[in-house]
N, C-alpha and C positions, 0 to 999 in steps of 0.2 A: 504493500500500500504506500509506504513512504516513497518508493521508487516511482510509482505511478503519479503521485502528487508532484514530485520533482519534475518528472517528464512533462506533466501538464503545465506547470509553471513556466518551463522553458519554452514550450510551444506558444504559450500566451505572450511571453516577452518577444519572441520572434515575430508573432503576428502584429503586436503593437508597433514594433520598429518598422516592419514592412509597410503597415498602414500609414505610419507617419511619413516614411520616405515616399511612398506613392502619392500621398496627398501633397507633399512639397513639390514633387516633380510635376504634378498636374497643375499646381498653382503657377509654377515657373512657365510651363507651356502656355497657359492661359495668358500670362503677362508678356510673353515673348513677341516682340515686333522686330523681325530680322533687320529690316532696313534702318530703323531708328537705332537699334543696338549697334549695328555696323558703323553708322555715322558717328555715334557717340565714342566708340572705340578709336576711330581714326582721329578724333580730336585730342586724344591723350598724347602728352609729350613723352616719347620713349625715354628720354634722358631722366625726366622726373620719376618715371616708373622704375627705372634702374636704380636711382638713388634711394627710393623707398624700399626696394628689395634689399639693398645694403643695410638700411636702417632696420629692417625686419631681422636680418641675420644677427644683428647685435643683441637681439632679445635672448639668444642662446647664451651669451656671456652673462647676462643678468640672471637668467634662470639657473645657470650653472653655479653662479656665486650664491644664490639662495639655497640651492641643494647642498652646497659646501657648508653653509652655516647650519642647516638642518642636521647634517652629518657630524657636526661639531669638529670639523677638520680631520676626521678619521679617513676620509677619502680625498685624494688629490683634486685640486680645483680643475685641472685639465680633464680628468676623468669625469667629473661632474658635468662639465660643459659638453663633452662628447656624448655622455649618457642622455642628456636631455635632447640633444640633436637627433641621435639615432632613435630615440623613443618617438619623437615627432615624425620622423621619417617613416617609421613602422605604422604609426597611426594614420599616415597619409595613404598607406598601401593596403591596410587590412582593417576590417570592421571590428566592433566591440572593444575599441581602445586597447587592442592587444599590445600597442606600443608601450604601455605602462609595464607590462610583464617583461618585454624586451629590454626596457630601461633597467629594470631590476636585475636581470641576468647579466647585462653588460657591466653594471656596477659590481656584481659578484665576481665576474671574471677579472675585471681591471683592478679591483681593490683587495680581493681575497676575503671580503666579508661574506657572511652566510646569506643565502637567498632569503631567509626569514627576516634578517635585519634590513636588507635592501628593500624588500617589499614594504616593510614597516616605514622606512624613510619616505617612500613614494606616497604612502597613505598620509603622512604628515604634510607632504608637499601639497596634496589635494586639499587638505584641511586649510592650508594657507589660502588657497584659491577660493574656498568656500567663504572664508572670512571677508576677503576683498569683494566678492560678489555681493555679499550682504551690505557692505559699506556703500558700494556703488548704487545699489537699488535704493537704499535709504537716502542717498544724496540726490538721486533723481526725484524721489518723493519730495524732499525738502525744497528742491528747485521749482516745484510746482509743475513738473513736466511728466508726472506719472500717468501712465495709461492703464486701462483695465487689463490690457494684454499682459502686463507684467505681474498681475495679481497672483496667478498660480505659481510663478517663480519665487515671488516674495514669500508666499506661504510655505513653499518647499524649503527655502533657505532658513526661514525662521524655525520650521519644524526640525530641520537638521541641527540647528543651534540648540534647540531645546533638548533633543536627544543626546547630544554631546555633553550638555550640562548635566543631564541626568546620569549619564555614564560616569562623568567625573565624580559626582557626589556619591553615587552608589559604591563604586570600586575604591574610593578613598576611605569610606567607612568600612568596607568589607574587602580588603586587599587579597585575602586568601581565595576569594571567588574567582579571581582572574586566572588562577592556576588550573581551573576546570575548563577553560576555553580550549577546544581541541585544535584550533588553528594557531600555531606559534606566532605567525606574523601579526595576527589580530591580537593575540595575548600581549605581544610586545607593544603594540600601539596603544592598547587600553591601559597598560601599566604606565606608559608615557603620559597619557591624558589625565591619569588620576594623581599624578605627582603634584607637589606644591609648586605653583608657578615660580619660575626664575625670572625676576624682573629684568635683569640685564640681558638675558638671552631673548626674552620676548621683545624688548625694544630693538635689539639688533636684527632679529628676524622680521619684525614689523617694518623696519626701515628698508630692508632688502625686498620685502613683499611690495611695499609702496613703489619702490624703484621699478620693479618688474611690471607692475600694472600701469604705471605712468607711461612706460615705454609702449605698452600695448595701446593705450588710449591715444597717445600722440601719433601712433601709426595710423589709426583710423582718422584722426583729425587732419593729418597731413594729406591723406588720400582724398578726404571730402573737400577740403578748402584749397589745397595747393594744386592737386592734379585734376579733380573733377570740377572744382569751382562751384559747388552747390551753395545756394543761398539759404541756409538753414541756421537756426540759433545754435549756440554752444550746448545748451541743454538738450536740444534735439539731436545733435551729433552724439552726445553722450548716451542718449536713449538708444540710438542706432547701434552703438557699440555694445551696450548691455544686452540688447535683444540678440544680436549676432553671437556674442560670447556665450550666452546661455544655450543657443541652438548648437553651437560648435561642441559643447560639452555633452550633448546627447549622442550616445554611441550607436547611431542607426546605420551609418555607412562609413566607408573609409574617408578620413579627413572631413567628416561632416558633409560629404558631397550631396548636394541637393538641399539638405536641411539648412546648412549655414547660408547658402546662396538665397534660398527662399526667405530666410529671416531678414537678410539685408534688403532684398527687394520690397518685402512687406513693410519694414520699418521706414525706409526712405519714402515709400508711397504715402505714408501717414503725414509726411511733411511736404507734399506737393511735388515730389520728384516724379517725372514721367516714367512709365514702365520701361521704355527703351533705355533711358539714362540709368535707371536703377539696375537693370540686368547687365548693362555694360560695366557698371561699377562693381557688381558682384564678380564678374569675370576678371576685372582688374585686380581685385583683392585676392582672388584665387591664384592668379598668375604670379603676383608679387610674393605670395607666401609659399607656393608649392613648386614653382619652376626651379628656383635655386636650391630648394631643399631636396628635390628629387635628383637633380644633377649631382650635387655634392654627396648625398647619401648613397646613390648608386656607385659613385667612384669609390667611396669608402668600403662598401660591401665587396666590390670587385677586387680591391687591393687587399681585403681581409686583414687589415692592420688594426692595431690597438685593441686586440681581444675580440674583434668581430669574427675571426675565423671559427671560434667555438660557437658563436651565436647562430651562424648559418648552418650548422650541422644538425641532423635529425635529433641527436641526443639532447640538444638544447631544449627542445619542446618538452621532452620528458622531465627535464629539471624544473622547468617552469610549472608543469602540472603537479610535480611532486611537492613543490613548495606550497601549493594551494590545496593539497590533499587534506583529508580529515584526520587520518591516523597520525598522531604526533611522532610516533617512533619512526614511521616511514619518512616523514618530513625531515626530521633531524638527521637521519642517516643519509638522505639524499643531499641535504644542504651542506 
C-alpha cells in the first residue's frame, strides 16, 4: 500500500508539471506574433546583449562566494564557483532540478566531503533563496505594486517560513528526535536549523545573499531599460523579476523552459508591453542566460576536468541516488 501511494503521488506530480508546462506553452503560442517578435529582436543591440551575458556570468562568482560562506570555508572558493556553474548547466539540460544533485556530487568529488554534507549545504543555499524571495515579495507589497497573481506565492513562502520556524522550535526543544530522521542529509540540515543563531555568521551570509540577489535584479533591470527600452516603473520591473524568478524555481522543465518565458510575457503584459515585444524579451533573456552557459558547460564536460570526469560516469547516478536513499546504513556506506 505505501508503494502504491508513493506511485500515485509521483504520477500526480508529473501530471501537474505536465499540465503547467502545456498551459504555459499554449499561452506563449496564443501570444506569439512572429512578425512583431522578429522586428523587436532585430532592434536589440548585439553589443549590449553580449555585455549583459558577461554580467550574467559574474553571478556565478557571487553564488560561489555565498556557497563558500555557507560551507564555512571547508570547500575551496574555486570549487564552489565551479559547482554552482555546473549545477546551473545541468538544470538547463535536465528537468526536476537535477542540477542540485549534480552540484552536490561535484562538491563531493572536488572537496572530499561526504555526499550527505554537500546535499545539506545545497539545502541551506535554497533556504537563503527562500528568505530573499520573501523579502522581495514583501517589498513589492510595500511599494504598492502587489498583484493578486503573487498571492499564492506569498502564501507559499510564508507557509515555508512558518514550517521552518516550527522545525527550529521543535528540534531545539527535542534534539534527540533529529536522530530518528532516516535521511542523513535532512538530519544534518535540521540539526543546523535548530542551533542557536550565530549573529556574525548570519550577517555575513545575509550580506552575501543580498549581493547575489542584487546582481540578479540588476540583470533584469539592465535588460528592461538598457536593451529593450521598456517604459515601465521600477516597481513594475521588480514585479516582473519576482514573477519570473518564482516561475524559474518550478521544476517543470529543463531550465524552466516555457514556464519562465510565459511568466515574463505575462508579467510584462500587465504593464502594457505588447505581446511581440514581450516574447522577444523572453527570448533575449533566454539567450543571455543559456547560450554562454551551454557553450562553457559543454566545453567543461568534454574536457572532463576539475572532477567532472567522475560526474559523467554511470556510477555517479548511483551515488546521487544512494545519498537520497532511506536506509541510513546504505547512505553512509555509499557517501
